[in-house]
C-alpha positions as CSV (number, residue, x, y, z in Angstrom):
1,M,30.8,-4.2,17.5
2,F,27.1,-4.0,17.3
3,P,25.5,-0.5,18.1
4,N,23.1,-0.4,21.3
5,Y,19.8,-0.5,19.6
6,W,17.7,-1.9,22.3
7,P,16.3,1.5,23.5
8,Y,15.0,1.9,20.0
9,V,13.4,-1.4,19.9
10,I,11.8,-0.9,23.3
11,V,10.5,2.5,22.4
12,M,9.0,1.1,19.2
13,A,7.4,-1.7,21.0
14,L,5.8,0.6,23.5
15,V,4.4,2.9,20.8
16,T,3.0,0.1,18.9
17,Y,1.4,-1.4,21.9
18,L,0.0,2.0,23.1
19,V,-1.4,2.6,19.7
20,R,-3.4,-0.6,19.9
21,V,-4.3,-0.6,23.4
22,I,-5.5,3.1,23.9
23,P,-8.6,2.8,21.7
24,L,-9.6,-0.4,23.2
25,T,-9.4,1.2,26.7
26,L,-11.2,4.5,25.7
27,M,-13.9,3.0,23.5
28,Q,-16.1,1.0,26.0
29,K,-19.4,0.9,23.9
30,E,-20.2,-0.1,20.5
31,I,-19.8,2.4,17.9
32,T,-23.1,3.3,16.3
33,N,-22.3,6.5,14.4
34,E,-22.7,5.6,10.8
35,F,-20.2,8.4,9.6
36,F,-17.5,7.2,11.9
37,L,-18.2,3.6,11.1
38,S,-17.9,4.4,7.3
39,F,-14.7,6.3,8.0
40,L,-13.1,3.3,10.1
41,Y,-14.1,1.0,7.2
42,Y,-12.0,2.8,4.5
43,V,-9.0,3.7,6.8
44,P,-7.3,0.4,6.0
45,F,-7.8,0.9,2.2
46,A,-6.5,4.4,2.4
47,C,-3.5,3.6,4.3
48,L,-2.6,0.8,1.9
49,A,-3.1,3.2,-1.1
50,A,-0.8,5.7,0.6
51,M,1.9,3.3,1.1
52,V,1.8,1.4,-2.1
53,F,1.2,4.3,-4.6
54,P,4.7,6.0,-4.1
55,A,6.3,2.5,-4.5
56,I,4.4,1.8,-7.7
57,L,5.9,5.1,-9.4
58,S,9.4,4.6,-8.0
59,S,9.9,0.9,-8.6
60,T,10.6,1.0,-12.3
61,T,13.5,2.5,-14.5
62,Y,11.1,4.8,-16.3
63,L,8.1,6.8,-15.0
64,V,6.1,6.0,-18.1
65,S,6.3,2.2,-17.7
66,A,5.2,2.6,-14.1
67,A,2.1,4.7,-15.2
68,V,1.3,2.1,-17.8
69,G,1.6,-0.7,-15.1
70,L,-0.6,1.3,-12.9
71,A,-3.2,1.9,-15.5
72,V,-3.4,-1.7,-16.4
73,A,-3.8,-2.7,-12.8
74,V,-6.6,-0.3,-12.4
75,I,-8.4,-1.4,-15.5
76,M,-7.9,-5.2,-14.6
77,A,-9.2,-4.4,-11.0
78,Y,-12.2,-2.6,-12.4
79,F,-13.2,-5.4,-14.3
80,E,-13.0,-7.6,-11.1
81,K,-10.2,-9.9,-12.1
82,S,-8.3,-11.9,-9.5
83,L,-5.4,-10.4,-7.6
84,I,-3.0,-12.8,-9.3
85,T,-4.2,-11.7,-12.6
86,V,-4.0,-8.0,-12.0
87,A,-0.5,-8.5,-10.7
88,L,0.8,-10.4,-13.5
89,T,-0.7,-8.4,-16.2
90,A,0.6,-5.1,-14.6
91,C,4.0,-6.8,-14.2
92,A,3.9,-7.9,-17.8
93,A,2.8,-4.3,-19.1
94,V,5.6,-2.8,-17.3
95,F,8.2,-5.4,-18.6
96,I,7.0,-4.8,-22.3
97,C,6.8,-1.1,-22.0
98,E,10.4,-1.0,-20.6
99,R,11.8,-3.1,-23.4
100,I,9.9,-0.8,-25.9
101,I,11.5,2.3,-24.2
102,E,14.9,0.8,-24.2
103,M,14.7,-0.3,-27.7
104,A,13.7,3.3,-28.7
105,L,16.6,4.9,-26.9
């Protein structure tokens, strides 16, 4: 009835575990290189942006409304608004933009 998916789960768990354990076992000393430290500092932000950006552009019906929502979110974040304010205003901008586009068509 159900496919035999346990080998996939086990391989995924091992890979996830090894990715976390190998750096801990190889890096015995504290990292002091400023370039490497700054690189490691920005990796989570870069990964988050790489995952979120394509979803932003493909989550709406029209690419124009996605771009408007992205622009509004960037502007609100630039002015250091709270996360909930940025999210709500971006959603409102996309909603309004899509209604305008649908009325024009």
